[in-house]
All heavy atoms as TSV, in Angstrom:
chain	resi	resn	atom	element	x	y	z
A	1	MET	N	N	3.679	-38.260	-4.039
A	1	MET	CA	C	4.502	-37.367	-4.797
A	1	MET	C	C	3.750	-36.818	-6.044
A	1	MET	O	O	3.986	-35.745	-6.454
A	1	MET	CB	C	5.755	-38.144	-5.179
A	1	MET	CG	C	6.949	-37.373	-5.636
A	1	MET	SD	S	7.685	-36.230	-4.492
A	1	MET	CE	C	9.296	-36.918	-4.317
A	2	GLY	N	N	2.836	-37.629	-6.576
A	2	GLY	CA	C	2.096	-37.209	-7.754
A	2	GLY	C	C	1.197	-36.016	-7.469
A	2	GLY	O	O	1.007	-35.158	-8.334
A	3	SER	N	N	0.662	-35.952	-6.280
A	3	SER	CA	C	-0.224	-34.804	-5.933
A	3	SER	C	C	0.580	-33.526	-5.790
A	3	SER	O	O	0.104	-32.442	-6.075
A	3	SER	CB	C	-0.985	-35.090	-4.685
A	3	SER	OG	O	-0.128	-35.212	-3.573
A	4	LEU	N	N	1.840	-33.672	-5.349
A	4	LEU	CA	C	2.711	-32.503	-5.223
A	4	LEU	C	C	3.016	-31.942	-6.605
A	4	LEU	O	O	2.933	-30.720	-6.828
A	4	LEU	CB	C	3.999	-32.850	-4.492
A	4	LEU	CG	C	4.973	-31.706	-4.255
A	4	LEU	CD1	C	4.289	-30.647	-3.375
A	4	LEU	CD2	C	6.227	-32.192	-3.603
A	5	THR	N	N	3.316	-32.804	-7.569
A	5	THR	CA	C	3.552	-32.365	-8.948
A	5	THR	C	C	2.268	-31.767	-9.529
A	5	THR	O	O	2.340	-30.751	-10.228
A	5	THR	CB	C	4.039	-33.545	-9.801
A	5	THR	OG1	O	5.168	-34.128	-9.185
A	5	THR	CG2	C	4.403	-33.080	-11.199
A	6	GLY	N	N	1.171	-32.389	-9.240
A	6	GLY	CA	C	-0.089	-31.889	-9.708
A	6	GLY	C	C	-0.404	-30.507	-9.139
A	6	GLY	O	O	-1.119	-29.721	-9.762
A	7	LEU	N	N	0.104	-30.195	-7.988
A	7	LEU	CA	C	-0.113	-28.895	-7.356
A	7	LEU	C	C	0.849	-27.847	-7.905
A	7	LEU	O	O	0.507	-26.685	-8.043
A	7	LEU	CB	C	0.001	-29.015	-5.840
A	7	LEU	CG	C	-0.275	-27.777	-5.014
A	7	LEU	CD1	C	-1.741	-27.337	-5.202
A	7	LEU	CD2	C	-0.040	-28.065	-3.524
A	8	LEU	N	N	2.090	-28.287	-8.151
A	8	LEU	CA	C	3.130	-27.344	-8.589
A	8	LEU	C	C	2.831	-26.801	-9.983
A	8	LEU	O	O	3.132	-25.640	-10.253
A	8	LEU	CB	C	4.488	-28.022	-8.556
A	8	LEU	CG	C	5.086	-28.264	-7.188
A	8	LEU	CD1	C	6.421	-29.001	-7.302
A	8	LEU	CD2	C	5.245	-26.982	-6.425
A	9	ILE	N	N	2.320	-27.574	-10.856
A	9	ILE	CA	C	2.036	-27.121	-12.230
A	9	ILE	C	C	1.021	-26.002	-12.239
A	9	ILE	O	O	1.303	-24.947	-12.866
A	9	ILE	CB	C	1.627	-28.315	-13.116
A	9	ILE	CG1	C	2.801	-29.267	-13.301
A	9	ILE	CG2	C	1.111	-27.825	-14.472
A	9	ILE	CD1	C	2.483	-30.531	-14.005
A	10	PRO	N	N	-0.123	-26.103	-11.570
A	10	PRO	CA	C	-1.039	-24.951	-11.542
A	10	PRO	C	C	-0.438	-23.724	-10.866
A	10	PRO	O	O	-0.658	-22.587	-11.282
A	10	PRO	CB	C	-2.265	-25.457	-10.812
A	10	PRO	CG	C	-2.189	-26.928	-10.878
A	10	PRO	CD	C	-0.737	-27.281	-10.973
A	11	LEU	N	N	0.329	-23.955	-9.790
A	11	LEU	CA	C	0.980	-22.823	-9.110
A	11	LEU	C	C	1.967	-22.124	-10.038
A	11	LEU	O	O	2.028	-20.906	-10.093
A	11	LEU	CB	C	1.684	-23.268	-7.834
A	11	LEU	CG	C	0.774	-23.612	-6.666
A	11	LEU	CD1	C	1.601	-24.140	-5.493
A	11	LEU	CD2	C	-0.034	-22.410	-6.224
A	12	ALA	N	N	2.708	-22.887	-10.752
A	12	ALA	CA	C	3.669	-22.309	-11.731
A	12	ALA	C	C	2.899	-21.555	-12.815
A	12	ALA	O	O	3.322	-20.482	-13.217
A	12	ALA	CB	C	4.571	-23.387	-12.326
A	13	ALA	N	N	1.819	-22.127	-13.259
A	13	ALA	CA	C	1.017	-21.491	-14.314
A	13	ALA	C	C	0.420	-20.189	-13.789
A	13	ALA	O	O	0.310	-19.222	-14.520
A	13	ALA	CB	C	-0.060	-22.430	-14.786
A	14	LEU	N	N	0.035	-20.124	-12.533
A	14	LEU	CA	C	-0.521	-18.918	-11.963
A	14	LEU	C	C	0.549	-17.853	-11.710
A	14	LEU	O	O	0.294	-16.661	-11.778
A	14	LEU	CB	C	-1.226	-19.223	-10.622
A	14	LEU	CG	C	-2.611	-19.805	-10.741
A	14	LEU	CD1	C	-3.116	-20.167	-9.333
A	14	LEU	CD2	C	-3.572	-18.811	-11.381
A	15	SER	N	N	1.758	-18.325	-11.417
A	15	SER	CA	C	2.810	-17.352	-11.098
A	15	SER	C	C	3.231	-16.520	-12.299
A	15	SER	O	O	3.695	-15.388	-12.140
A	15	SER	CB	C	4.028	-18.045	-10.478
A	15	SER	OG	O	4.692	-18.835	-11.442
A	16	ILE	N	N	3.076	-17.075	-13.475
A	16	ILE	CA	C	3.476	-16.331	-14.701
A	16	ILE	C	C	2.646	-15.069	-14.875
A	16	ILE	O	O	3.223	-13.964	-15.006
A	16	ILE	CB	C	3.436	-17.242	-15.926
A	16	ILE	CG1	C	4.511	-18.330	-15.802
A	16	ILE	CG2	C	3.636	-16.458	-17.210
A	16	ILE	CD1	C	4.394	-19.429	-16.833
A	17	PRO	N	N	1.313	-15.107	-14.872
A	17	PRO	CA	C	0.576	-13.861	-15.018
A	17	PRO	C	C	0.738	-12.928	-13.826
A	17	PRO	O	O	0.752	-11.699	-14.009
A	17	PRO	CB	C	-0.888	-14.290	-15.134
A	17	PRO	CG	C	-0.968	-15.746	-14.862
A	17	PRO	CD	C	0.420	-16.275	-14.872
A	18	ILE	N	N	0.900	-13.502	-12.633
A	18	ILE	CA	C	1.089	-12.645	-11.453
A	18	ILE	C	C	2.398	-11.881	-11.590
A	18	ILE	O	O	2.473	-10.667	-11.355
A	18	ILE	CB	C	1.046	-13.503	-10.167
A	18	ILE	CG1	C	-0.371	-14.009	-9.916
A	18	ILE	CG2	C	1.564	-12.673	-8.976
A	18	ILE	CD1	C	-0.482	-15.043	-8.816
A	19	THR	N	N	3.470	-12.554	-12.023
A	19	THR	CA	C	4.740	-11.942	-12.252
A	19	THR	C	C	4.616	-10.842	-13.337
A	19	THR	O	O	5.158	-9.749	-13.178
A	19	THR	CB	C	5.831	-12.965	-12.663
A	19	THR	OG1	O	5.881	-13.944	-11.668
A	19	THR	CG2	C	7.166	-12.316	-12.850
A	20	ALA	N	N	3.896	-11.138	-14.374
A	20	ALA	CA	C	3.690	-10.157	-15.471
A	20	ALA	C	C	2.976	-8.920	-14.954
A	20	ALA	O	O	3.327	-7.806	-15.286
A	20	ALA	CB	C	2.926	-10.805	-16.607
A	21	ILE	N	N	1.960	-9.128	-14.108
A	21	ILE	CA	C	1.212	-8.010	-13.554
A	21	ILE	C	C	2.114	-7.156	-12.665
A	21	ILE	O	O	2.117	-5.920	-12.737
A	21	ILE	CB	C	-0.023	-8.509	-12.756
A	21	ILE	CG1	C	-1.042	-9.082	-13.744
A	21	ILE	CG2	C	-0.642	-7.410	-11.930
A	21	ILE	CD1	C	-2.151	-9.888	-13.064
A	22	ILE	N	N	2.923	-7.814	-11.818
A	22	ILE	CA	C	3.831	-7.087	-10.936
A	22	ILE	C	C	4.829	-6.292	-11.740
A	22	ILE	O	O	5.069	-5.093	-11.473
A	22	ILE	CB	C	4.526	-8.062	-9.970
A	22	ILE	CG1	C	3.525	-8.616	-8.952
A	22	ILE	CG2	C	5.699	-7.401	-9.258
A	22	ILE	CD1	C	4.044	-9.770	-8.130
A	23	LEU	N	N	5.419	-6.905	-12.754
A	23	LEU	CA	C	6.412	-6.208	-13.582
A	23	LEU	C	C	5.774	-5.042	-14.345
A	23	LEU	O	O	6.368	-3.965	-14.478
A	23	LEU	CB	C	7.084	-7.167	-14.561
A	23	LEU	CG	C	8.016	-8.213	-13.925
A	23	LEU	CD1	C	8.500	-9.167	-14.989
A	23	LEU	CD2	C	9.183	-7.559	-13.197
A	24	SER	N	N	4.571	-5.243	-14.803
A	24	SER	CA	C	3.838	-4.179	-15.516
A	24	SER	C	C	3.579	-3.011	-14.586
A	24	SER	O	O	3.736	-1.844	-14.977
A	24	SER	CB	C	2.518	-4.721	-16.072
A	24	SER	OG	O	1.758	-3.691	-16.605
A	25	HIS	N	N	3.187	-3.307	-13.349
A	25	HIS	CA	C	2.929	-2.245	-12.382
A	25	HIS	C	C	4.200	-1.499	-12.032
A	25	HIS	O	O	4.189	-0.261	-11.966
A	25	HIS	CB	C	2.323	-2.861	-11.109
A	25	HIS	CG	C	2.138	-1.868	-10.012
A	25	HIS	ND1	N	1.142	-0.917	-10.061
A	25	HIS	CD2	C	2.803	-1.647	-8.859
A	25	HIS	CE1	C	1.211	-0.133	-8.975
A	25	HIS	NE2	N	2.219	-0.567	-8.229
A	26	LYS	N	N	5.300	-2.209	-11.880
A	26	LYS	CA	C	6.598	-1.544	-11.582
A	26	LYS	C	C	6.991	-0.640	-12.738
A	26	LYS	O	O	7.478	0.469	-12.514
A	26	LYS	CB	C	7.676	-2.593	-11.303
A	26	LYS	CG	C	7.603	-3.202	-9.948
A	26	LYS	CD	C	8.787	-4.118	-9.687
A	26	LYS	CE	C	8.740	-4.656	-8.290
A	26	LYS	NZ	N	9.927	-5.490	-7.998
A	27	ARG	N	N	6.789	-1.112	-13.960
A	27	ARG	CA	C	7.160	-0.313	-15.137
A	27	ARG	C	C	6.314	0.963	-15.197
A	27	ARG	O	O	6.805	2.031	-15.454
A	27	ARG	CB	C	6.935	-1.146	-16.402
A	27	ARG	CG	C	7.358	-0.391	-17.652
A	27	ARG	CD	C	7.358	-1.306	-18.852
A	27	ARG	NE	N	7.796	-0.585	-20.014
A	27	ARG	CZ	C	7.001	-0.127	-20.959
A	27	ARG	NH1	N	5.682	-0.327	-20.845
A	27	ARG	NH2	N	7.440	0.550	-21.983
A	28	LYS	N	N	4.980	0.840	-14.944
A	28	LYS	CA	C	4.123	1.995	-14.944
A	28	LYS	C	C	4.506	2.974	-13.846
A	28	LYS	O	O	4.543	4.191	-14.085
A	28	LYS	CB	C	2.656	1.560	-14.776
A	28	LYS	CG	C	1.713	2.716	-14.791
A	28	LYS	CD	C	0.271	2.342	-14.925
A	28	LYS	CE	C	-0.711	3.460	-14.899
A	28	LYS	NZ	N	-0.242	4.811	-14.850
A	29	THR	N	N	4.854	2.442	-12.681
A	29	THR	CA	C	5.266	3.295	-11.598
A	29	THR	C	C	6.536	4.067	-11.956
A	29	THR	O	O	6.645	5.265	-11.711
A	29	THR	CB	C	5.503	2.446	-10.307
A	29	THR	OG1	O	4.338	1.772	-9.985
A	29	THR	CG2	C	5.941	3.337	-9.149
A	30	GLN	N	N	7.492	3.375	-12.595
A	30	GLN	CA	C	8.723	4.043	-13.032
A	30	GLN	C	C	8.444	5.069	-14.119
A	30	GLN	O	O	9.006	6.159	-14.098
A	30	GLN	CB	C	9.730	3.001	-13.519
A	30	GLN	CG	C	10.327	2.169	-12.443
A	30	GLN	CD	C	11.219	1.090	-12.972
A	30	GLN	OE1	O	11.176	0.730	-14.130
A	30	GLN	NE2	N	12.086	0.549	-12.091
A	31	THR	N	N	7.558	4.748	-15.020
A	31	THR	CA	C	7.171	5.685	-16.099
A	31	THR	C	C	6.537	6.928	-15.501
A	31	THR	O	O	6.848	8.047	-15.915
A	31	THR	CB	C	6.216	5.023	-17.100
A	31	THR	OG1	O	6.869	3.843	-17.620
A	31	THR	CG2	C	5.877	5.931	-18.259
A	32	ASP	N	N	5.646	6.730	-14.517
A	32	ASP	CA	C	4.997	7.868	-13.858
A	32	ASP	C	C	6.032	8.711	-13.125
A	32	ASP	O	O	5.942	9.959	-13.173
A	32	ASP	CB	C	3.949	7.368	-12.862
A	32	ASP	CG	C	2.726	6.772	-13.560
A	32	ASP	OD1	O	2.563	6.956	-14.775
A	32	ASP	OD2	O	1.942	6.112	-12.846
A	33	LYS	N	N	6.982	8.110	-12.479
A	33	LYS	CA	C	8.012	8.828	-11.724
A	33	LYS	C	C	8.882	9.622	-12.701
A	33	LYS	O	O	9.217	10.823	-12.437
A	33	LYS	CB	C	8.879	7.844	-10.942
A	33	LYS	CG	C	9.898	8.511	-10.082
A	33	LYS	CD	C	9.254	9.275	-8.949
A	33	LYS	CE	C	10.299	9.829	-8.014
A	33	LYS	NZ	N	9.764	10.732	-7.029
A	34	ILE	N	N	9.215	9.065	-13.839
A	34	ILE	CA	C	10.001	9.781	-14.853
A	34	ILE	C	C	9.201	10.979	-15.376
A	34	ILE	O	O	9.755	12.081	-15.486
A	34	ILE	CB	C	10.399	8.832	-16.005
A	34	ILE	CG1	C	11.420	7.822	-15.497
A	34	ILE	CG2	C	10.900	9.615	-17.206
A	34	ILE	CD1	C	11.697	6.700	-16.494
A	35	ARG	N	N	7.938	10.787	-15.609
A	35	ARG	CA	C	7.112	11.896	-16.125
A	35	ARG	C	C	7.013	13.012	-15.100
A	35	ARG	O	O	7.103	14.202	-15.405
A	35	ARG	CB	C	5.708	11.373	-16.452
A	35	ARG	CG	C	4.772	12.428	-16.947
A	35	ARG	CD	C	5.164	12.949	-18.293
A	35	ARG	NE	N	4.257	13.963	-18.737
A	35	ARG	CZ	C	4.616	15.073	-19.360
A	35	ARG	NH1	N	5.855	15.290	-19.682
A	35	ARG	NH2	N	3.698	15.957	-19.701
A	36	GLU	N	N	6.875	12.621	-13.808
A	36	GLU	CA	C	6.817	13.599	-12.738
A	36	GLU	C	C	8.125	14.392	-12.664
A	36	GLU	O	O	8.122	15.616	-12.520
A	36	GLU	CB	C	6.587	12.896	-11.390
A	36	GLU	CG	C	6.525	13.803	-10.206
A	36	GLU	CD	C	6.366	13.054	-8.897
A	36	GLU	OE1	O	5.998	11.894	-8.893
A	36	GLU	OE2	O	6.698	13.630	-7.846
A	37	MET	N	N	9.236	13.715	-12.828
A	37	MET	CA	C	10.536	14.426	-12.775
A	37	MET	C	C	10.699	15.331	-13.996
A	37	MET	O	O	11.273	16.412	-13.863
A	37	MET	CB	C	11.682	13.369	-12.695
A	37	MET	CG	C	11.693	12.616	-11.392
A	37	MET	SD	S	12.869	11.274	-11.361
A	37	MET	CE	C	14.393	12.178	-11.169
A	38	GLU	N	N	10.223	14.895	-15.164
A	38	GLU	CA	C	10.285	15.756	-16.357
A	38	GLU	C	C	9.453	17.042	-16.128
A	38	GLU	O	O	9.898	18.126	-16.532
A	38	GLU	CB	C	9.780	14.995	-17.577
A	38	GLU	CG	C	10.721	13.940	-18.079
A	38	GLU	CD	C	10.120	13.052	-19.156
A	38	GLU	OE1	O	8.889	13.068	-19.341
A	38	GLU	OE2	O	10.903	12.358	-19.816
A	39	LEU	N	N	8.303	16.870	-15.522
A	39	LEU	CA	C	7.436	18.067	-15.255
A	39	LEU	C	C	8.102	18.972	-14.234
A	39	LEU	O	O	8.062	20.198	-14.380
A	39	LEU	CB	C	6.070	17.607	-14.753
A	39	LEU	CG	C	5.171	16.958	-15.824
A	39	LEU	CD1	C	3.927	16.401	-15.180
A	39	LEU	CD2	C	4.830	17.930	-16.925
A	40	GLN	N	N	8.738	18.398	-13.191
A	40	GLN	CA	C	9.453	19.216	-12.227
A	40	GLN	C	C	10.608	19.954	-12.898
A	40	GLN	O	O	10.848	21.144	-12.580
A	40	GLN	CB	C	10.000	18.336	-11.098
A	40	GLN	CG	C	8.924	17.833	-10.150
A	40	GLN	CD	C	9.463	16.848	-9.114
A	40	GLN	OE1	O	10.541	16.328	-9.239
A	40	GLN	NE2	N	8.658	16.636	-8.072
A	41	LYS	N	N	11.298	19.325	-13.809
A	41	LYS	CA	C	12.382	19.969	-14.537
A	41	LYS	C	C	11.848	21.159	-15.349
A	41	LYS	O	O	12.433	22.235	-15.349
A	41	LYS	CB	C	13.052	18.958	-15.454
A	41	LYS	CG	C	14.167	19.485	-16.279
A	41	LYS	CD	C	14.760	18.413	-17.183
A	41	LYS	CE	C	15.775	18.986	-18.137
A	41	LYS	NZ	N	16.236	17.930	-19.082
A	42	GLU	N	N	10.698	20.938	-16.025
A	42	GLU	CA	C	10.097	22.014	-16.808
A	42	GLU	C	C	9.671	23.173	-15.910
A	42	GLU	O	O	9.879	24.360	-16.273
A	42	GLU	CB	C	8.898	21.454	-17.584
A	42	GLU	CG	C	8.356	22.421	-18.594
A	42	GLU	CD	C	9.293	22.744	-19.730
A	42	GLU	OE1	O	10.151	21.896	-20.053
A	42	GLU	OE2	O	9.213	23.857	-20.242
A	43	ILE	N	N	9.120	22.876	-14.754
A	43	ILE	CA	C	8.721	23.928	-13.803
A	43	ILE	C	C	9.954	24.722	-13.367
A	43	ILE	O	O	9.915	25.957	-13.334
A	43	ILE	CB	C	7.992	23.301	-12.588
A	43	ILE	CG1	C	6.608	22.844	-12.992
A	43	ILE	CG2	C	7.879	24.316	-11.439
A	43	ILE	CD1	C	5.948	21.972	-11.947
A	44	LEU	N	N	11.036	24.017	-13.084
A	44	LEU	CA	C	12.267	24.725	-12.658
A	44	LEU	C	C	12.812	25.597	-13.792
A	44	LEU	O	O	13.251	26.730	-13.546
A	44	LEU	CB	C	13.304	23.722	-12.227
A	44	LEU	CG	C	13.039	23.020	-10.901
A	44	LEU	CD1	C	14.045	21.898	-10.644
A	44	LEU	CD2	C	13.032	23.992	-9.747
A	45	LYS	N	N	12.740	25.130	-15.019
A	45	LYS	CA	C	13.192	25.940	-16.168
A	45	LYS	C	C	12.374	27.197	-16.267
A	45	LYS	O	O	12.923	28.287	-16.500
A	45	LYS	CB	C	13.060	25.136	-17.477
A	45	LYS	CG	C	14.159	24.175	-17.750
A	45	LYS	CD	C	13.898	23.543	-19.122
A	45	LYS	CE	C	14.969	22.568	-19.488
A	45	LYS	NZ	N	14.703	21.979	-20.826
A	46	LEU	N	N	11.047	27.062	-16.104
A	46	LEU	CA	C	10.154	28.227	-16.172
A	46	LEU	C	C	10.415	29.197	-15.022
A	46	LEU	O	O	10.410	30.432	-15.217
A	46	LEU	CB	C	8.710	27.812	-16.190
A	46	LEU	CG	C	8.266	27.082	-17.442
A	46	LEU	CD1	C	6.868	26.465	-17.232
A	46	LEU	CD2	C	8.285	27.984	-18.669
A	47	GLU	N	N	10.691	28.671	-13.841
A	47	GLU	CA	C	11.009	29.546	-12.711
A	47	GLU	C	C	12.326	30.294	-12.963
A	47	GLU	O	O	12.425	31.486	-12.633
A	47	GLU	CB	C	11.122	28.726	-11.421
A	47	GLU	CG	C	9.791	28.266	-10.888
A	47	GLU	CD	C	9.884	27.390	-9.647
A	47	GLU	OE1	O	10.990	27.172	-9.128
A	47	GLU	OE2	O	8.807	26.963	-9.168
A	48	ILE	N	N	13.297	29.647	-13.557
A	48	ILE	CA	C	14.566	30.315	-13.898
A	48	ILE	C	C	14.328	31.419	-14.930
A	48	ILE	O	O	14.852	32.514	-14.804
A	48	ILE	CB	C	15.593	29.281	-14.415
A	48	ILE	CG1	C	16.066	28.406	-13.258
A	48	ILE	CG2	C	16.773	29.981	-15.066
A	48	ILE	CD1	C	16.906	27.211	-13.662
A	49	GLU	N	N	13.508	31.107	-15.939
A	49	GLU	CA	C	13.172	32.146	-16.932
A	49	GLU	C	C	12.510	33.334	-16.261
A	49	GLU	O	O	12.785	34.484	-16.609
A	49	GLU	CB	C	12.263	31.559	-18.007
A	49	GLU	CG	C	12.972	30.694	-19.013
A	49	GLU	CD	C	12.030	30.174	-20.094
A	49	GLU	OE1	O	11.039	30.852	-20.455
A	49	GLU	OE2	O	12.271	29.057	-20.574
A	50	LYS	N	N	11.604	33.065	-15.371
A	50	LYS	CA	C	10.905	34.158	-14.640
A	50	LYS	C	C	11.902	35.000	-13.868
A	50	LYS	O	O	11.849	36.229	-13.915
A	50	LYS	CB	C	9.834	33.544	-13.735
A	50	LYS	CG	C	9.081	34.582	-12.922
A	50	LYS	CD	C	8.079	33.887	-11.991
A	50	LYS	CE	C	7.470	34.888	-11.052
A	50	LYS	NZ	N	6.626	34.251	-10.043
A	51	GLN	N	N	12.800	34.359	-13.153
A	51	GLN	CA	C	13.785	35.093	-12.368
A	51	GLN	C	C	14.714	35.880	-13.280
A	51	GLN	O	O	15.097	36.998	-12.962
A	51	GLN	CB	C	14.586	34.106	-11.499
A	51	GLN	CG	C	13.779	33.565	-10.363
A	51	GLN	CD	C	14.569	32.566	-9.497
A	51	GLN	OE1	O	15.719	32.265	-9.769
A	51	GLN	NE2	N	13.909	32.086	-8.459
A	52	ASN	N	N	15.094	35.300	-14.422
A	52	ASN	CA	C	15.938	36.024	-15.365
A	52	ASN	C	C	15.227	37.271	-15.928
A	52	ASN	O	O	15.829	38.323	-16.103
A	52	ASN	CB	C	16.375	35.095	-16.514
A	52	ASN	CG	C	17.437	34.124	-16.100
A	52	ASN	OD1	O	18.130	34.307	-15.080
A	52	ASN	ND2	N	17.585	33.067	-16.860
A	53	SER	N	N	13.930	37.133	-16.173
A	53	SER	CA	C	13.164	38.283	-16.637
A	53	SER	C	C	13.076	39.346	-15.566
A	53	SER	O	O	13.207	40.548	-15.874
A	53	SER	CB	C	11.747	37.848	-17.034
A	53	SER	OG	O	11.776	36.970	-18.136
A	54	THR	N	N	12.916	38.932	-14.317
A	54	THR	CA	C	12.877	39.893	-13.215
A	54	THR	C	C	14.186	40.612	-13.086
A	54	THR	O	O	14.228	41.845	-12.894
A	54	THR	CB	C	12.523	39.157	-11.892
A	54	THR	OG1	O	11.265	38.509	-12.033
A	54	THR	CG2	C	12.451	40.123	-10.738
A	55	ILE	N	N	15.288	39.862	-13.195
A	55	ILE	CA	C	16.592	40.488	-13.133
A	55	ILE	C	C	16.788	41.475	-14.236
A	55	ILE	O	O	17.303	42.603	-14.053
A	55	ILE	CB	C	17.711	39.399	-13.177
A	55	ILE	CG1	C	17.710	38.619	-11.879
A	55	ILE	CG2	C	19.079	40.003	-13.436
A	55	ILE	CD1	C	18.559	37.340	-11.905
A	56	GLU	N	N	16.362	41.102	-15.431
A	56	GLU	CA	C	16.471	41.989	-16.595
A	56	GLU	C	C	15.693	43.295	-16.379
A	56	GLU	O	O	16.194	44.404	-16.662
A	56	GLU	CB	C	15.936	41.251	-17.825
A	56	GLU	CG	C	16.415	41.821	-19.138
A	56	GLU	CD	C	15.947	40.975	-20.300
A	56	GLU	OE1	O	16.187	39.751	-20.279
A	56	GLU	OE2	O	15.289	41.548	-21.214
A	57	LEU	N	N	14.488	43.171	-15.858
A	57	LEU	CA	C	13.686	44.368	-15.553
A	57	LEU	C	C	14.333	45.233	-14.499
A	57	LEU	O	O	14.357	46.477	-14.602
A	57	LEU	CB	C	12.265	43.963	-15.123
A	57	LEU	CG	C	11.321	43.409	-16.192
A	57	LEU	CD1	C	10.064	42.875	-15.550
A	57	LEU	CD2	C	10.985	44.487	-17.209
A	58	LEU	N	N	14.867	44.624	-13.485
A	58	LEU	CA	C	15.564	45.367	-12.417
A	58	LEU	C	C	16.804	46.101	-12.945
A	58	LEU	O	O	17.068	47.223	-12.576
A	58	LEU	CB	C	15.941	44.458	-11.251
A	58	LEU	CG	C	14.771	43.937	-10.411
A	58	LEU	CD1	C	15.250	42.844	-9.432
A	58	LEU	CD2	C	14.110	45.078	-9.649
A	59	GLU	N	N	17.524	45.423	-13.831
A	59	GLU	CA	C	18.694	46.074	-14.432
A	59	GLU	C	C	18.302	47.290	-15.284
A	59	GLU	O	O	18.947	48.315	-15.230
A	59	GLU	CB	C	19.479	45.071	-15.276
A	59	GLU	CG	C	20.230	44.059	-14.453
A	59	GLU	CD	C	20.894	42.969	-15.273
A	59	GLU	OE1	O	20.538	42.818	-16.477
A	59	GLU	OE2	O	21.749	42.271	-14.749
A	60	LYS	N	N	17.191	47.168	-16.036
A	60	LYS	CA	C	16.722	48.302	-16.810
A	60	LYS	C	C	16.282	49.435	-15.915
A	60	LYS	O	O	16.582	50.606	-16.194
A	60	LYS	CB	C	15.547	47.872	-17.745
A	60	LYS	CG	C	15.970	47.009	-18.910
A	60	LYS	CD	C	14.783	46.609	-19.729
A	60	LYS	CE	C	15.223	45.727	-20.904
A	60	LYS	NZ	N	14.085	45.313	-21.739
A	61	GLU	N	N	15.568	49.099	-14.853
A	61	GLU	CA	C	15.156	50.117	-13.896
A	61	GLU	C	C	16.340	50.808	-13.256
A	61	GLU	O	O	16.360	52.032	-13.052
A	61	GLU	CB	C	14.216	49.479	-12.815
A	61	GLU	CG	C	13.638	50.452	-11.861
A	61	GLU	CD	C	12.654	51.410	-12.506
A	61	GLU	OE1	O	12.075	51.083	-13.566
A	61	GLU	OE2	O	12.463	52.523	-11.952
A	62	ASN	N	N	17.326	50.009	-12.944
A	62	ASN	CA	C	18.539	50.531	-12.357
A	62	ASN	C	C	19.241	51.523	-13.305
A	62	ASN	O	O	19.739	52.594	-12.868
A	62	ASN	CB	C	19.487	49.412	-11.954
A	62	ASN	CG	C	20.619	49.826	-11.093
A	62	ASN	OD1	O	20.481	50.792	-10.355
A	62	ASN	ND2	N	21.721	49.130	-11.158
A	63	LYS	N	N	19.295	51.184	-14.572
A	63	LYS	CA	C	19.918	52.052	-15.574
A	63	LYS	C	C	19.147	53.385	-15.665
A	63	LYS	O	O	19.740	54.460	-15.762
A	63	LYS	CB	C	19.978	51.391	-16.924
A	63	LYS	CG	C	21.082	50.350	-17.023
A	63	LYS	CD	C	21.102	49.727	-18.407
A	63	LYS	CE	C	22.121	48.619	-18.462
A	63	LYS	NZ	N	22.165	47.966	-19.767
A	64	LYS	N	N	17.817	53.283	-15.638
A	64	LYS	CA	C	16.999	54.526	-15.671
A	64	LYS	C	C	17.277	55.384	-14.481
A	64	LYS	O	O	17.469	56.606	-14.608
A	64	LYS	CB	C	15.508	54.152	-15.643
A	64	LYS	CG	C	14.916	53.801	-16.955
A	64	LYS	CD	C	13.375	53.767	-16.752
A	64	LYS	CE	C	12.764	52.693	-17.567
A	64	LYS	NZ	N	11.308	52.594	-17.270
A	65	LEU	N	N	17.329	54.775	-13.311
A	65	LEU	CA	C	17.600	55.540	-12.086
A	65	LEU	C	C	19.013	56.142	-12.100
A	65	LEU	O	O	19.236	57.272	-11.638
A	65	LEU	CB	C	17.438	54.674	-10.856
A	65	LEU	CG	C	16.008	54.219	-10.578
A	65	LEU	CD1	C	15.966	53.222	-9.432
A	65	LEU	CD2	C	15.098	55.428	-10.260
A	66	ASP	N	N	19.958	55.418	-12.625
A	66	ASP	CA	C	21.321	55.942	-12.750
A	66	ASP	C	C	21.361	57.185	-13.655
A	66	ASP	O	O	22.027	58.175	-13.371
A	66	ASP	CB	C	22.286	54.889	-13.329
A	66	ASP	CG	C	22.716	53.860	-12.288
A	66	ASP	OD1	O	22.477	54.104	-11.083
A	66	ASP	OD2	O	23.266	52.808	-12.676
A	67	LYS	N	N	20.575	57.145	-14.762
A	67	LYS	CA	C	20.553	58.271	-15.672
A	67	LYS	C	C	19.918	59.478	-14.986
A	67	LYS	O	O	20.381	60.589	-15.147
A	67	LYS	CB	C	19.735	57.911	-16.927
A	67	LYS	CG	C	20.497	57.073	-17.913
A	67	LYS	CD	C	19.627	56.792	-19.147
A	67	LYS	CE	C	20.360	55.842	-20.072
A	67	LYS	NZ	N	19.580	55.561	-21.293
A	68	ILE	N	N	18.858	59.234	-14.209
A	68	ILE	CA	C	18.188	60.333	-13.489
A	68	ILE	C	C	19.175	60.928	-12.477
A	68	ILE	O	O	19.246	62.153	-12.343
A	68	ILE	CB	C	16.923	59.808	-12.786
A	68	ILE	CG1	C	15.872	59.456	-13.839
A	68	ILE	CG2	C	16.369	60.844	-11.817
A	68	ILE	CD1	C	14.655	58.748	-13.290
A	69	MET	N	N	19.883	60.094	-11.792
A	69	MET	CA	C	20.820	60.601	-10.761
A	69	MET	C	C	22.003	61.377	-11.415
A	69	MET	O	O	22.547	62.287	-10.772
A	69	MET	CB	C	21.351	59.433	-9.934
A	69	MET	CG	C	20.313	58.837	-8.986
A	69	MET	SD	S	20.882	57.469	-8.025
A	69	MET	CE	C	22.027	58.289	-6.961
A	70	ASP	N	N	22.376	61.012	-12.612
A	70	ASP	CA	C	23.484	61.671	-13.275
A	70	ASP	C	C	23.095	63.077	-13.787
A	70	ASP	O	O	23.922	63.896	-14.053
A	70	ASP	CB	C	24.006	60.834	-14.454
A	70	ASP	CG	C	24.791	59.636	-13.979
A	70	ASP	OD1	O	25.254	59.633	-12.807
A	70	ASP	OD2	O	24.966	58.694	-14.768
A	71	LEU	N	N	21.802	63.291	-13.912
A	71	LEU	CA	C	21.331	64.625	-14.388
A	71	LEU	C	C	21.526	65.640	-13.353
A	71	LEU	O	O	21.891	66.355	-12.778
A	71	LEU	CB	C	19.857	64.578	-14.774
A	71	LEU	CG	C	19.526	63.748	-16.006
A	71	LEU	CD1	C	18.023	63.774	-16.220
A	71	LEU	CD2	C	20.258	64.224	-17.231
């Protein structure tokens, strides 16, 4: 029984840094995923701004054409 206890203590001591490494890796993975989602959100915002600008330009062009047609 003494050898079993002698084996469990080093295993327990090794499991602490291994657990810390695993948790650190999971945290980094989650942080990376959050950053990726933030960047995707920013890209979508910029795409919406681009589409809004295109709509604005088309509306201005439409008004010009309406004026021409009314003449």
